[in-house]
N, C-alpha and C positions, 0 to 999 in steps of 0.2 A: 388473503387468508386471515382468519381471526387470530388475534394475539400478536400480529406483526405490525409494526409501525415504523414511520420514518425516524431518523435519528434526531435527538435533541442535542445533547452534549455527550461527548465521549472522550476518554483518554486515548489519544491517538498512538501513544507510544506502546510498544509491546510491554507486557508485564514482566519486567526484569530490572535489576539494579541499574542505576545511572552509570553511564560510561562517557568517555571523552570522544565525541564524534567529530569535532571540528578542528582538532589540533594535531594533524598529522597521522590520523588513523586510530583504530580502536585500541584500548588498553589490552595488555596481554591477557588479563583475566577474562576480558570479553571474548577474545579469540578462543580461549580454552573452553569457555561456556558454550559458544556457538558450535564448536566441534563436537562436544558431548551431546548437545541437544539435537543434532541432526539438521537436515536442510529444511527450508521453508516449504510447507505444503499449502494447497489452496482448498478452502472450504466453500462449497457452492451452496447458497441459501435460496429459499423462496423469495419472491418479490417483497422488498421492504422488511426482511427478517434478519438483516445483518446484525443489528443491535441485539435482537432477541437471542440469537445464537451465541453472540459474544458474551452476553450476560449469564448464560447458562454454563459456558465452558470455562470462563475466566476463574470463577471461584474453585474450580476443580484443579487449578494449578497449570492449565495449559498456557503456553506462551503465545499470545495472540497479537495481531496487528490489524487494526481496522482504520485505514487512512480515510480521513474526512476533510472537507473544506466548507467554508461558509458559502451559502448561496440563497437566493431569494426563491420562495415558493408561495403558492396560493392555497389558503385554507378557507374555503367558502369564498366570500367576497373580500377577504383580507389578505394582503401580501405580508409575509413574515420572513425574517432572515434567520436561518439556523444552519446547523452543520448537516451535510449530506455525504454519503459514501462516495469516494472517488471512483471506486470500482463496484458499481451496483450489482448486487447479487453475490458478492465474494468478500471473504476476509482471509487473512493468512494465518497459518498456525505452524509453530516450530516445536516439535516434540519428538522424542525417540519413540516412534509409534510401533507398538506390538499389537497382537490381536486383541488383547484385553482393552488397551487404551483406544484402539480403533472402534471397538464396539461401544465404548463409553461415549466417544465423540458422536457416533451415529444415533445416540438416544436423544440428542438435542432437538427440541421442537423447532420447526422452521428450516431444518437442514435438508438439503437434497442429497448430497453425498460429498465425499472428499475426492478430488480429481485423481484418477488413476484406475488401473485394472482391478486391483484387489488390495487388501490391507498391507501386503508386503511388496507391492509394485505401484506405489503412489508417485504421481508426478511431483517434480520439485521445481522451485523458482530459485535462480541463483541469488546468493547473498547480495551481490553487487546491485541487482535490480531493486531489492527491498531497501537497501541502504540509501539508494538514490531517492526512492519515494519518501522515505523517512525524512531526509534532508529537505525535500521540497515542502512537505507538510509543516515542518517546524521553522521554515524560513521567514514566515510572516509576509511573504510575497503572494500575490494572487495566483492560485493554483486551481485548475479546473479540468474535468474530463475532456479528452481529445481523441479524435479518431486514430486508430492504429495506423502507423505509417511504415512502409517498406522503403520508400525512396526519399532522398534528401541527404544532405551532408551531415555526418556525425561530428559533433563538436564537444569540446570540454570547456567548462566555465573556469576561468583562471583567477578571478578575484571576487571578493564578497562572500556572503554567507553560504553560497552554493559551490564554493571552490572545489574542483575535482569531480563534480557531477558531469556525466556524459549523457548526451541525448542527440536527437535529430533536430537540426535547425530548419524552421519554416519561416522564411523572411517575409515580414509583412510590409516593410518599407526600408529605405536605405539605412535607417538608424536603429530601429528596434526589430526584434524578431522573436519567434516562439521557439523555445527549446522543449522538445517532446521527449519524455522518458517513458519507456514501454516495459510491460511485462509480457514477454514473448509467449509464454504458455497460455495466457488469457486472451491474447490479441487485443489488449486494451492499453490505453496510454493516458497520461496526464501531461499538462503543458504549463509553462511559466513564461511570462513575457519579460525580456531583459534587453538591456543595451547591448548591441552587437559588439561593442568594443571590449566587453567582458569575456568574449569567447575566442577560442582558438581551435584549429583543426585537431581532432583526436587522433 
C-alpha cells in the first residue's frame, strides 16, 4: 500500500514518563497511571504500516508500544541492517478508549482496525505480557519473532537483565535454550536465547 514502509528507527518504549522497571517492580505512580489509562489494546495495521500508524497516533497523545528488533533485510541487491517490528502488522495502544477517541484512532491511514467487537468491547492484552516484551526489547540481547507455542515448560528467568520474565523454554542443546514470550491474543511470540542455568521452573 502506498505510504507504508518498513521501520527504520523507532522509540520502542511507550510514550510515557520513565519508571523503574528493573528494581523490584514499577513505581507507585506507574501503577496508578496504568490503572487510569486502562488495559493495552491491539491495533491491527496493513502490511508494513506499523510505523505509519504509530507516527499518526503518537502526536495525538495516545500511549503506544511498537516493539522492534534489529534484523537483516534486502533492498534490491544490498543487504541492510535495520529495525523491524517483532509483531508484524500490529502495535499496542493503552488509552481510556471512548467512542470519540476510538473514531480518532480509526482515522489513521494504514490502520485495519482495533481488535474487538466494537469500541466498547475491545480485546485486551494483560499488562504482564506487555511488560515482558518491553524487558526483552530493552535487554540488548538478541530477540526475534518466534512461532507461537502451546507446549513446553514454563520457566522464570532468575538472574540478569531479564530477571522475573516468564516464558516457554524450548531447549536447543544441554546448555542453552530459547525462552519464548507470547501475546496470547495475537497468537504471536518472540524469543531470546539464554544460558539454561539462569532459568527455573515458574
